[in-house]
C-alpha positions as protocol buffer text, in pm:
chain_id: "A"
residue {
  index: 1
  type: UNK
  ca { x: -2 y: 19 z: -37 }
}
residue {
  index: 2
  type: UNK
  ca { x: 139 y: 329 z: -125 }
}
residue {
  index: 3
  type: UNK
  ca { x: 255 y: 544 z: 177 }
}
residue {
  index: 4
  type: UNK
  ca { x: 77 y: 873 z: 252 }
}
residue {
  index: 5
  type: UNK
  ca { x: 203 y: 1224 z: 448 }
}
residue {
  index: 6
  type: UNK
  ca { x: 290 y: 1098 z: 802 }
}
residue {
  index: 7
  type: UNK
  ca { x: 128 y: 1173 z: 1079 }
}
residue {
  index: 8
  type: UNK
  ca { x: 92 y: 1028 z: 1469 }
}
residue {
  index: 9
  type: UNK
  ca { x: -262 y: 902 z: 1371 }
}
residue {
  index: 10
  type: UNK
  ca { x: -193 y: 824 z: 1012 }
}
residue {
  index: 11
  type: UNK
  ca { x: 82 y: 643 z: 1131 }
}
residue {
  index: 12
  type: UNK
  ca { x: -117 y: 412 z: 1310 }
}
residue {
  index: 13
  type: UNK
  ca { x: -426 y: 389 z: 1060 }
}
residue {
  index: 14
  type: UNK
  ca { x: -175 y: 263 z: 774 }
}
residue {
  index: 15
  type: UNK
  ca { x: -25 y: -4 z: 1035 }
}
residue {
  index: 16
  type: UNK
  ca { x: -417 y: -116 z: 1079 }
}
residue {
  index: 17
  type: UNK
  ca { x: -462 y: -132 z: 684 }
}
residue {
  index: 18
  type: UNK
  ca { x: -113 y: -320 z: 631 }
}
residue {
  index: 19
  type: UNK
  ca { x: -317 y: -583 z: 864 }
}
residue {
  index: 20
  type: UNK
  ca { x: -602 y: -597 z: 614 }
}
residue {
  index: 21
  type: UNK
  ca { x: -349 y: -578 z: 348 }
}
residue {
  index: 22
  type: UNK
  ca { x: -233 y: -917 z: 434 }
}
residue {
  index: 23
  type: UNK
  ca { x: 102 y: -782 z: 450 }
}
residue {
  index: 24
  type: UNK
  ca { x: 344 y: -1130 z: 567 }
}
residue {
  index: 25
  type: UNK
  ca { x: 430 y: -1101 z: 911 }
}
residue {
  index: 26
  type: UNK
  ca { x: 229 y: -854 z: 1027 }
}
residue {
  index: 27
  type: UNK
  ca { x: 127 y: -808 z: 1399 }
}
residue {
  index: 28
  type: UNK
  ca { x: 458 y: -908 z: 1530 }
}
residue {
  index: 29
  type: UNK
  ca { x: 488 y: -587 z: 1685 }
}
residue {
  index: 30
  type: UNK
  ca { x: 100 y: -567 z: 1840 }
}
residue {
  index: 31
  type: UNK
  ca { x: 188 y: -549 z: 2190 }
}
residue {
  index: 32
  type: UNK
  ca { x: 356 y: -244 z: 2179 }
}
residue {
  index: 33
  type: UNK
  ca { x: 45 y: -76 z: 1928 }
}
residue {
  index: 34
  type: UNK
  ca { x: -210 y: -43 z: 2159 }
}
residue {
  index: 35
  type: UNK
  ca { x: -266 y: 181 z: 2498 }
}
residue {
  index: 36
  type: UNK
  ca { x: -314 y: -38 z: 2823 }
}
residue {
  index: 37
  type: UNK
  ca { x: -707 y: 39 z: 2828 }
}
residue {
  index: 38
  type: UNK
  ca { x: -744 y: -105 z: 2465 }
}
residue {
  index: 39
  type: UNK
  ca { x: -533 y: -422 z: 2529 }
}
residue {
  index: 40
  type: UNK
  ca { x: -736 y: -463 z: 2838 }
}
residue {
  index: 41
  type: UNK
  ca { x: -1061 y: -488 z: 2630 }
}
residue {
  index: 42
  type: UNK
  ca { x: -905 y: -644 z: 2329 }
}
residue {
  index: 43
  type: UNK
  ca { x: -578 y: -844 z: 2358 }
}
residue {
  index: 44
  type: UNK
  ca { x: -318 y: -791 z: 2127 }
}
residue {
  index: 45
  type: UNK
  ca { x: -312 y: -1172 z: 1981 }
}
residue {
  index: 46
  type: UNK
  ca { x: -694 y: -1141 z: 1971 }
}
residue {
  index: 47
  type: UNK
  ca { x: -701 y: -804 z: 1747 }
}
residue {
  index: 48
  type: UNK
  ca { x: -410 y: -948 z: 1518 }
}
residue {
  index: 49
  type: UNK
  ca { x: -597 y: -1276 z: 1483 }
}
residue {
  index: 50
  type: UNK
  ca { x: -934 y: -1097 z: 1388 }
}
residue {
  index: 51
  type: UNK
  ca { x: -752 y: -854 z: 1154 }
}
residue {
  index: 52
  type: UNK
  ca { x: -581 y: -1107 z: 947 }
}
residue {
  index: 53
  type: UNK
  ca { x: -902 y: -1298 z: 902 }
}
residue {
  index: 54
  type: UNK
  ca { x: -1067 y: -972 z: 752 }
}
residue {
  index: 55
  type: UNK
  ca { x: -804 y: -952 z: 497 }
}
residue {
  index: 56
  type: UNK
  ca { x: -994 y: -1197 z: 274 }
}
residue {
  index: 57
  type: UNK
  ca { x: -1251 y: -930 z: 251 }
}
residue {
  index: 58
  type: UNK
  ca { x: -1006 y: -676 z: 158 }
}
residue {
  index: 59
  type: UNK
  ca { x: -646 y: -756 z: 32 }
}
residue {
  index: 60
  type: UNK
  ca { x: -538 y: -547 z: -150 }
}
residue {
  index: 61
  type: UNK
  ca { x: -679 y: -284 z: 49 }
}
residue {
  index: 62
  type: UNK
  ca { x: -818 y: -31 z: -153 }
}
residue {
  index: 63
  type: UNK
  ca { x: -872 y: 340 z: 25 }
}
residue {
  index: 64
  type: UNK
  ca { x: -1149 y: 574 z: -156 }
}
residue {
  index: 65
  type: UNK
  ca { x: -1096 y: 810 z: 157 }
}
residue {
  index: 66
  type: UNK
  ca { x: -935 y: 985 z: 405 }
}
residue {
  index: 67
  type: UNK
  ca { x: -960 y: 1184 z: 698 }
}
residue {
  index: 68
  type: UNK
  ca { x: -678 y: 1284 z: 931 }
}
residue {
  index: 69
  type: UNK
  ca { x: -637 y: 1486 z: 1212 }
}
residue {
  index: 70
  type: UNK
  ca { x: -366 y: 1434 z: 1496 }
}
residue {
  index: 71
  type: UNK
  ca { x: -508 y: 1199 z: 1705 }
}
residue {
  index: 72
  type: UNK
  ca { x: -774 y: 1002 z: 1482 }
}
residue {
  index: 73
  type: UNK
  ca { x: -767 y: 893 z: 1135 }
}
residue {
  index: 74
  type: UNK
  ca { x: -1013 y: 739 z: 900 }
}
residue {
  index: 75
  type: UNK
  ca { x: -1006 y: 520 z: 547 }
}
residue {
  index: 76
  type: UNK
  ca { x: -1293 y: 426 z: 367 }
}
residue {
  index: 77
  type: UNK
  ca { x: -1186 y: 114 z: 215 }
}
residue {
  index: 78
  type: UNK
  ca { x: -1362 y: -88 z: -45 }
}
residue {
  index: 79
  type: UNK
  ca { x: -1453 y: -474 z: 1 }
}
residue {
  index: 80
  type: UNK
  ca { x: -1410 y: -711 z: -278 }
}
residue {
  index: 81
  type: UNK
  ca { x: -1800 y: -717 z: -316 }
}
residue {
  index: 82
  type: UNK
  ca { x: -1747 y: -307 z: -392 }
}
residue {
  index: 83
  type: UNK
  ca { x: -1935 y: -208 z: -24 }
}
residue {
  index: 84
  type: UNK
  ca { x: -1720 y: 45 z: 172 }
}
residue {
  index: 85
  type: UNK
  ca { x: -1635 y: 14 z: 550 }
}
residue {
  index: 86
  type: UNK
  ca { x: -1473 y: 282 z: 734 }
}
residue {
  index: 87
  type: UNK
  ca { x: -1198 y: 175 z: 959 }
}
residue {
  index: 88
  type: UNK
  ca { x: -1080 y: 427 z: 1222 }
}
residue {
  index: 89
  type: UNK
  ca { x: -859 y: 472 z: 1509 }
}
residue {
  index: 90
  type: UNK
  ca { x: -800 y: 679 z: 1760 }
}
residue {
  index: 91
  type: UNK
  ca { x: -400 y: 750 z: 1923 }
}
residue {
  index: 92
  type: UNK
  ca { x: -255 y: 896 z: 2258 }
}
residue {
  index: 93
  type: UNK
  ca { x: -206 y: 1287 z: 2217 }
}
residue {
  index: 94
  type: UNK
  ca { x: 161 y: 1206 z: 2366 }
}
residue {
  index: 95
  type: UNK
  ca { x: 428 y: 948 z: 2284 }
}
residue {
  index: 96
  type: UNK
  ca { x: 412 y: 725 z: 2140 }
}
residue {
  index: 97
  type: UNK
  ca { x: 94 y: 747 z: 2038 }
}
residue {
  index: 98
  type: UNK
  ca { x: -58 y: 418 z: 2071 }
}
residue {
  index: 99
  type: UNK
  ca { x: -381 y: 323 z: 1968 }
}
residue {
  index: 100
  type: UNK
  ca { x: -650 y: 377 z: 2253 }
}
residue {
  index: 101
  type: UNK
  ca { x: -985 y: 296 z: 2022 }
}
residue {
  index: 102
  type: UNK
  ca { x: -989 y: 136 z: 1676 }
}
residue {
  index: 103
  type: UNK
  ca { x: -1304 y: 3 z: 1485 }
}
residue {
  index: 104
  type: UNK
  ca { x: -1405 y: -135 z: 1139 }
}
residue {
  index: 105
  type: UNK
  ca { x: -1775 y: -63 z: 1021 }
}
residue {
  index: 106
  type: UNK
  ca { x: -1990 y: -36 z: 728 }
}
residue {
  index: 107
  type: UNK
  ca { x: -2039 y: 295 z: 576 }
}
residue {
  index: 108
  type: UNK
  ca { x: -2432 y: 213 z: 607 }
}
residue {
  index: 109
  type: UNK
  ca { x: -2430 y: 84 z: 974 }
}
residue {
  index: 110
  type: UNK
  ca { x: -2680 y: -215 z: 947 }
}
residue {
  index: 111
  type: UNK
  ca { x: -2866 y: -174 z: 1229 }
}
residue {
  index: 112
  type: UNK
  ca { x: -3011 y: 159 z: 1054 }
}
residue {
  index: 113
  type: UNK
  ca { x: -3390 y: 163 z: 924 }
}
residue {
  index: 114
  type: UNK
  ca { x: -3425 y: 6 z: 590 }
}
residue {
  index: 115
  type: UNK
  ca { x: -3399 y: 345 z: 320 }
}
residue {
  index: 116
  type: UNK
  ca { x: -3666 y: 466 z: 132 }
}
residue {
  index: 117
  type: UNK
  ca { x: -3796 y: 214 z: -152 }
}
residue {
  index: 118
  type: UNK
  ca { x: -3735 y: 297 z: -533 }
}
residue {
  index: 119
  type: UNK
  ca { x: -4143 y: 230 z: -576 }
}
residue {
  index: 120
  type: UNK
  ca { x: -4352 y: 336 z: -270 }
}
residue {
  index: 121
  type: UNK
  ca { x: -4640 y: 124 z: -397 }
}
residue {
  index: 122
  type: UNK
  ca { x: -4574 y: -135 z: -38 }
}
residue {
  index: 123
  type: UNK
  ca { x: -4501 y: 159 z: 180 }
}
residue {
  index: 124
  type: UNK
  ca { x: -4719 y: 223 z: 457 }
}
residue {
  index: 125
  type: UNK
  ca { x: -4775 y: 608 z: 431 }
}
residue {
  index: 126
  type: UNK
  ca { x: -5073 y: 808 z: 598 }
}
residue {
  index: 127
  type: UNK
  ca { x: -5370 y: 964 z: 359 }
}
residue {
  index: 128
  type: UNK
  ca { x: -5264 y: 1304 z: 190 }
}
residue {
  index: 129
  type: UNK
  ca { x: -5568 y: 1295 z: -30 }
}
residue {
  index: 130
  type: UNK
  ca { x: -5576 y: 1702 z: -8 }
}
residue {
  index: 131
  type: UNK
  ca { x: -5238 y: 1757 z: -126 }
}
residue {
  index: 132
  type: UNK
  ca { x: -5016 y: 1759 z: -415 }
}
residue {
  index: 133
  type: UNK
  ca { x: -4672 y: 1668 z: -532 }
}
residue {
  index: 134
  type: UNK
  ca { x: -4563 y: 1945 z: -778 }
}
residue {
  index: 135
  type: UNK
  ca { x: -4195 y: 1834 z: -972 }
}
residue {
  index: 136
  type: UNK
  ca { x: -4066 y: 2143 z: -1161 }
}
residue {
  index: 137
  type: UNK
  ca { x: -3826 y: 1990 z: -1424 }
}
residue {
  index: 138
  type: UNK
  ca { x: -3593 y: 2113 z: -1687 }
}
residue {
  index: 139
  type: UNK
  ca { x: -3249 y: 2277 z: -1720 }
}
residue {
  index: 140
  type: UNK
  ca { x: -3033 y: 2543 z: -1555 }
}
residue {
  index: 141
  type: UNK
  ca { x: -3124 y: 2864 z: -1699 }
}
residue {
  index: 142
  type: UNK
  ca { x: -3464 y: 2742 z: -1787 }
}
residue {
  index: 143
  type: UNK
  ca { x: -3653 y: 2955 z: -1554 }
}
residue {
  index: 144
  type: UNK
  ca { x: -3770 y: 2665 z: -1367 }
}
residue {
  index: 145
  type: UNK
  ca { x: -3646 y: 2787 z: -1011 }
}
residue {
  index: 146
  type: UNK
  ca { x: -3802 y: 3148 z: -1074 }
}
residue {
  index: 147
  type: UNK
  ca { x: -4125 y: 2946 z: -1166 }
}
residue {
  index: 148
  type: UNK
  ca { x: -4150 y: 2704 z: -875 }
}
residue {
  index: 149
  type: UNK
  ca { x: -4071 y: 3009 z: -675 }
}
residue {
  index: 150
  type: UNK
  ca { x: -4352 y: 3201 z: -777 }
}
residue {
  index: 151
  type: UNK
  ca { x: -4574 y: 2933 z: -787 }
}
residue {
  index: 152
  type: UNK
  ca { x: -4499 y: 2815 z: -423 }
}
residue {
  index: 153
  type: UNK
  ca { x: -4575 y: 3178 z: -291 }
}
residue {
  index: 154
  type: UNK
  ca { x: -4928 y: 3240 z: -515 }
}
residue {
  index: 155
  type: UNK
  ca { x: -5013 y: 2846 z: -340 }
}
residue {
  index: 156
  type: UNK
  ca { x: -4866 y: 2847 z: -28 }
}
residue {
  index: 157
  type: UNK
  ca { x: -4664 y: 2534 z: -96 }
}
residue {
  index: 158
  type: UNK
  ca { x: -4318 y: 2490 z: 15 }
}
residue {
  index: 159
  type: UNK
  ca { x: -4039 y: 2492 z: -216 }
}
residue {
  index: 160
  type: UNK
  ca { x: -3752 y: 2237 z: -206 }
}
residue {
  index: 161
  type: UNK
  ca { x: -3448 y: 2300 z: -449 }
}
residue {
  index: 162
  type: UNK
  ca { x: -3167 y: 2078 z: -531 }
}
residue {
  index: 163
  type: UNK
  ca { x: -2943 y: 2390 z: -527 }
}
residue {
  index: 164
  type: UNK
  ca { x: -3018 y: 2489 z: -234 }
}
residue {
  index: 165
  type: UNK
  ca { x: -2957 y: 2114 z: -93 }
}
residue {
  index: 166
  type: UNK
  ca { x: -2608 y: 2074 z: -254 }
}
residue {
  index: 167
  type: UNK
  ca { x: -2470 y: 2413 z: -136 }
}
residue {
  index: 168
  type: UNK
  ca { x: -2566 y: 2324 z: 210 }
}
residue {
  index: 169
  type: UNK
  ca { x: -2329 y: 2040 z: 172 }
}
residue {
  index: 170
  type: UNK
  ca { x: -2020 y: 2210 z: 55 }
}
residue {
  index: 171
  type: UNK
  ca { x: -1910 y: 2324 z: 370 }
}
residue {
  index: 172
  type: UNK
  ca { x: -1879 y: 1952 z: 420 }
}
residue {
  index: 173
  type: UNK
  ca { x: -1681 y: 1859 z: 112 }
}
residue {
  index: 174
  type: UNK
  ca { x: -2005 y: 1842 z: -108 }
}
residue {
  index: 175
  type: UNK
  ca { x: -1887 y: 1996 z: -421 }
}
residue {
  index: 176
  type: UNK
  ca { x: -1646 y: 1639 z: -432 }
}
residue {
  index: 177
  type: UNK
  ca { x: -1915 y: 1446 z: -323 }
}
residue {
  index: 178
  type: UNK
  ca { x: -2000 y: 1153 z: -592 }
}
residue {
  index: 179
  type: UNK
  ca { x: -2339 y: 1112 z: -716 }
}
residue {
  index: 180
  type: UNK
  ca { x: -2415 y: 1462 z: -585 }
}
residue {
  index: 181
  type: UNK
  ca { x: -2761 y: 1462 z: -796 }
}
residue {
  index: 182
  type: UNK
  ca { x: -2874 y: 1134 z: -613 }
}
residue {
  index: 183
  type: UNK
  ca { x: -2797 y: 1256 z: -283 }
}
residue {
  index: 184
  type: UNK
  ca { x: -3020 y: 1555 z: -407 }
}
residue {
  index: 185
  type: UNK
  ca { x: -3310 y: 1325 z: -535 }
}
residue {
  index: 186
  type: UNK
  ca { x: -3271 y: 1160 z: -199 }
}
residue {
  index: 187
  type: UNK
  ca { x: -3290 y: 1447 z: 4 }
}
residue {
  index: 188
  type: UNK
  ca { x: -3596 y: 1569 z: -202 }
}
residue {
  index: 189
  type: UNK
  ca { x: -3779 y: 1220 z: -192 }
}
residue {
  index: 190
  type: UNK
  ca { x: -3742 y: 1224 z: 238 }
}
residue {
  index: 191
  type: UNK
  ca { x: -3861 y: 1600 z: 247 }
}
residue {
  index: 192
  type: UNK
  ca { x: -4151 y: 1522 z: -27 }
}
residue {
  index: 193
  type: UNK
  ca { x: -4241 y: 1226 z: 229 }
}
residue {
  index: 194
  type: UNK
  ca { x: -4224 y: 1390 z: 534 }
}
residue {
  index: 195
  type: UNK
  ca { x: -4450 y: 1665 z: 354 }
}
residue {
  index: 196
  type: UNK
  ca { x: -4721 y: 1409 z: 219 }
}
residue {
  index: 197
  type: UNK
  ca { x: -4690 y: 1211 z: 573 }
}
residue {
  index: 198
  type: UNK
  ca { x: -4827 y: 1566 z: 682 }
}
residue {
  index: 199
  type: UNK
  ca { x: -5094 y: 1601 z: 487 }
}
residue {
  index: 200
  type: UNK
  ca { x: -4941 y: 1891 z: 345 }
}
residue {
  index: 201
  type: UNK
  ca { x: -4828 y: 1997 z: -56 }
}
residue {
  index: 202
  type: UNK
  ca { x: -4476 y: 1978 z: -181 }
}
residue {
  index: 203
  type: UNK
  ca { x: -4335 y: 2128 z: -474 }
}
residue {
  index: 204
  type: UNK
  ca { x: -3923 y: 1958 z: -585 }
}
residue {
  index: 205
  type: UNK
  ca { x: -3729 y: 2196 z: -826 }
}
residue {
  index: 206
  type: UNK
  ca { x: -3493 y: 1966 z: -1002 }
}
residue {
  index: 207
  type: UNK
  ca { x: -3373 y: 1881 z: -1331 }
}
residue {
  index: 208
  type: UNK
  ca { x: -3545 y: 1539 z: -1346 }
}
residue {
  index: 209
  type: UNK
  ca { x: -3401 y: 1452 z: -1603 }
}
residue {
  index: 210
  type: UNK
  ca { x: -3354 y: 1026 z: -1492 }
}
residue {
  index: 211
  type: UNK
  ca { x: -3667 y: 898 z: -1576 }
}
residue {
  index: 212
  type: UNK
  ca { x: -3655 y: 618 z: -1258 }
}
residue {
  index: 213
  type: UNK
  ca { x: -3688 y: 949 z: -1040 }
}
residue {
  index: 214
  type: UNK
  ca { x: -4004 y: 1085 z: -1188 }
}
residue {
  index: 215
  type: UNK
  ca { x: -4132 y: 727 z: -1150 }
}
residue {
  index: 216
  type: UNK
  ca { x: -4054 y: 698 z: -783 }
}
residue {
  index: 217
  type: UNK
  ca { x: -4206 y: 1037 z: -711 }
}
residue {
  index: 218
  type: UNK
  ca { x: -4507 y: 964 z: -894 }
}
residue {
  index: 219
  type: UNK
  ca { x: -4544 y: 657 z: -682 }
}
residue {
  index: 220
  type: UNK
  ca { x: -4500 y: 864 z: -357 }
}
residue {
  index: 221
  type: UNK
  ca { x: -4767 y: 1059 z: -485 }
}
residue {
  index: 222
  type: UNK
  ca { x: -5020 y: 782 z: -574 }
}
residue {
  index: 223
  type: UNK
  ca { x: -4936 y: 588 z: -269 }
}
residue {
  index: 224
  type: UNK
  ca { x: -5028 y: 892 z: -23 }
}
residue {
  index: 225
  type: UNK
  ca { x: -5338 y: 956 z: -213 }
}
residue {
  index: 226
  type: UNK
  ca { x: -5184 y: 1277 z: -347 }
}
residue {
  index: 227
  type: UNK
  ca { x: -5223 y: 1442 z: -694 }
}
residue {
  index: 228
  type: UNK
  ca { x: -4884 y: 1438 z: -910 }
}
residue {
  index: 229
  type: UNK
  ca { x: -4828 y: 1755 z: -1103 }
}
residue {
  index: 230
  type: UNK
  ca { x: -4536 y: 1796 z: -1331 }
}
residue {
  index: 231
  type: UNK
  ca { x: -4421 y: 2111 z: -1510 }
}
residue {
  index: 232
  type: UNK
  ca { x: -4129 y: 2097 z: -1770 }
}
residue {
  index: 233
  type: UNK
  ca { x: -3984 y: 2474 z: -1828 }
}
residue {
  index: 234
  type: UNK
  ca { x: -3833 y: 2529 z: -2120 }
}
residue {
  index: 235
  type: UNK
  ca { x: -3687 y: 2835 z: -2310 }
}
residue {
  index: 236
  type: UNK
  ca { x: -3718 y: 2848 z: -2697 }
}
residue {
  index: 237
  type: UNK
  ca { x: -3520 y: 3121 z: -2715 }
}
residue {
  index: 238
  type: UNK
  ca { x: -3153 y: 2985 z: -2663 }
}
residue {
  index: 239
  type: UNK
  ca { x: -3030 y: 3333 z: -2651 }
}
residue {
  index: 240
  type: UNK
  ca { x: -3243 y: 3390 z: -2354 }
}
residue {
  index: 241
  type: UNK
  ca { x: -3191 y: 3075 z: -2212 }
}
residue {
  index: 242
  type: UNK
  ca { x: -2792 y: 3125 z: -2257 }
}
residue {
  index: 243
  type: UNK
  ca { x: -2796 y: 3510 z: -2105 }
}
residue {
  index: 244
  type: UNK
  ca { x: -2992 y: 3359 z: -1786 }
}
residue {
  index: 245
  type: UNK
  ca { x: -2771 y: 3098 z: -1749 }
}
residue {
  index: 246
  type: UNK
  ca { x: -2458 y: 3301 z: -1750 }
}
residue {
  index: 247
  type: UNK
  ca { x: -2573 y: 3611 z: -1602 }
}
residue {
  index: 248
  type: UNK
  ca { x: -2776 y: 3482 z: -1314 }
}
residue {
  index: 249
  type: UNK
  ca { x: -2669 y: 3604 z: -952 }
}
residue {
  index: 250
  type: UNK
  ca { x: -2938 y: 3388 z: -716 }
}
residue {
  index: 251
  type: UNK
  ca { x: -2700 y: 3424 z: -399 }
}
residue {
  index: 252
  type: UNK
  ca { x: -2723 y: 3050 z: -344 }
}
residue {
  index: 253
  type: UNK
  ca { x: -2484 y: 2992 z: -4 }
}
residue {
  index: 254
  type: UNK
  ca { x: -2188 y: 2759 z: -124 }
}
residue {
  index: 255
  type: UNK
  ca { x: -2328 y: 2736 z: -476 }
}
residue {
  index: 256
  type: UNK
  ca { x: -2243 y: 2865 z: -843 }
}
residue {
  index: 257
  type: UNK
  ca { x: -2438 y: 3116 z: -1006 }
}
residue {
  index: 258
  type: UNK
  ca { x: -2329 y: 3153 z: -1391 }
}
residue {
  index: 259
  type: UNK
  ca { x: -2393 y: 2778 z: -1545 }
}
residue {
  index: 260
  type: UNK
  ca { x: -2213 y: 2595 z: -1836 }
}
residue {
  index: 261
  type: UNK
  ca { x: -2388 y: 2685 z: -2181 }
}
residue {
  index: 262
  type: UNK
  ca { x: -2187 y: 2368 z: -2339 }
}
residue {
  index: 263
  type: UNK
  ca { x: -2305 y: 2121 z: -2068 }
}
residue {
  index: 264
  type: UNK
  ca { x: -2719 y: 2262 z: -2078 }
}
residue {
  index: 265
  type: UNK
  ca { x: -2715 y: 2167 z: -2458 }
}
residue {
  index: 266
  type: UNK
  ca { x: -2552 y: 1845 z: -2399 }
}
residue {
  index: 267
  type: UNK
  ca { x: -2827 y: 1779 z: -2136 }
}
residue {
  index: 268
  type: UNK
  ca { x: -3069 y: 1929 z: -2356 }
}
residue {
  index: 269
  type: UNK
  ca { x: -3027 y: 1656 z: -2654 }
}
residue {
  index: 270
  type: UNK
  ca { x: -3057 y: 1376 z: -2411 }
}
residue {
  index: 271
  type: UNK
  ca { x: -3347 y: 1490 z: -2197 }
}
residue {
  index: 272
  type: UNK
  ca { x: -3606 y: 1214 z: -2174 }
}
residue {
  index: 273
  type: UNK
  ca { x: -3959 y: 1317 z: -2279 }
}
residue {
  index: 274
  type: UNK
  ca { x: -4236 y: 1332 z: -1998 }
}
residue {
  index: 275
  type: UNK
  ca { x: -4443 y: 1186 z: -2240 }
}
residue {
  index: 276
  type: UNK
  ca { x: -4744 y: 1432 z: -2244 }
}
residue {
  index: 277
  type: UNK
  ca { x: -4799 y: 1424 z: -1837 }
}
residue {
  index: 278
  type: UNK
  ca { x: -4611 y: 1724 z: -1759 }
}
residue {
  index: 279
  type: UNK
  ca { x: -4732 y: 2040 z: -1847 }
}
residue {
  index: 280
  type: UNK
  ca { x: -4479 y: 2226 z: -2117 }
}
residue {
  index: 281
  type: UNK
  ca { x: -4435 y: 2608 z: -2041 }
}
residue {
  index: 282
  type: UNK
  ca { x: -4214 y: 2820 z: -2232 }
}
residue {
  index: 283
  type: UNK
  ca { x: -4070 y: 3062 z: -2030 }
}
residue {
  index: 284
  type: UNK
  ca { x: -3928 y: 3294 z: -2347 }
}
residue {
  index: 285
  type: UNK
  ca { x: -4341 y: 3428 z: -2277 }
}
residue {
  index: 286
  type: UNK
  ca { x: -4401 y: 3673 z: -2036 }
}
residue {
  index: 287
  type: UNK
  ca { x: -4339 y: 3526 z: -1712 }
}
residue {
  index: 288
  type: UNK
  ca { x: -4708 y: 3670 z: -1576 }
}
residue {
  index: 289
  type: UNK
  ca { x: -4864 y: 3434 z: -1834 }
}
residue {
  index: 290
  type: UNK
  ca { x: -4644 y: 3122 z: -1765 }
}
residue {
  index: 291
  type: UNK
  ca { x: -4684 y: 3133 z: -1394 }
}
residue {
  index: 292
  type: UNK
  ca { x: -5062 y: 3193 z: -1451 }
}
residue {
  index: 293
  type: UNK
  ca { x: -5057 y: 2857 z: -1673 }
}
residue {
  index: 294
  type: UNK
  ca { x: -4855 y: 2653 z: -1412 }
}
residue {
  index: 295
  type: UNK
  ca { x: -5120 y: 2784 z: -1122 }
}
residue {
  index: 296
  type: UNK
  ca { x: -5405 y: 2660 z: -1358 }
}
residue {
  index: 297
  type: UNK
  ca { x: -5221 y: 2320 z: -1460 }
}
residue {
  index: 298
  type: UNK
  ca { x: -5165 y: 2263 z: -1070 }
}
residue {
  index: 299
  type: UNK
  ca { x: -5489 y: 2345 z: -914 }
}
residue {
  index: 300
  type: UNK
  ca { x: -5709 y: 2161 z: -1191 }
}
């Protein structure tokens, strides 16, 4: 395993990773690696035995993430079956920086309740017969968020938007997360479930390019007995669309304003049709006309 920039916690973590890597002769120095309080709970011999046994599921170790401080270090490592686990260790503040605690657990703990389903047909939900789940779909710069916010204000329905959710994750490294859009979709699904569970309507502001996400939200509304409304927002004038995209100033904390026109064009070319289910609104028309038409669609 490639050596990383050293530090007391990281050095001990690398020692543990060597054991999971199946390094020959590993563990001979285990008696010197653990602080007395840890060795009183798990003997060094037992720890070495368990770690060697676990190596069958990890060797060669693949580290997919690393967090290091002075006295604690955590690595995310991939198992042979593709799942990711977290191995961590805490060390003494003073030399010789022996390990005071260490653990290996799944990235998603096994004792959690099940995640939300892809299809809510069999999910137990309270009735939300008087509520609506409204999806505003479309490309960045199309005017989607402007219309969603205006419709939400007029109808008194809360609006949950992808860019605001992802912006809130930026201080925690959200701009570098894999699958950021999938994370946003899961958050939006959870928020919609919570609203409908309380018998209240909800508006989701999301590009909604994936057909599977549309199906999932439709099944959520159906299971709750709520009305499902989709609004596909387009701008038929490319110059207007590009000008909005590159000149917008939304002030979303932790998120960017100007967008990438080339990326939007690529996504537009592959945007799956809603097959007549969505109300299509062209924001090249005056805003007041668009809003009135959208409100009529939602409340019909």
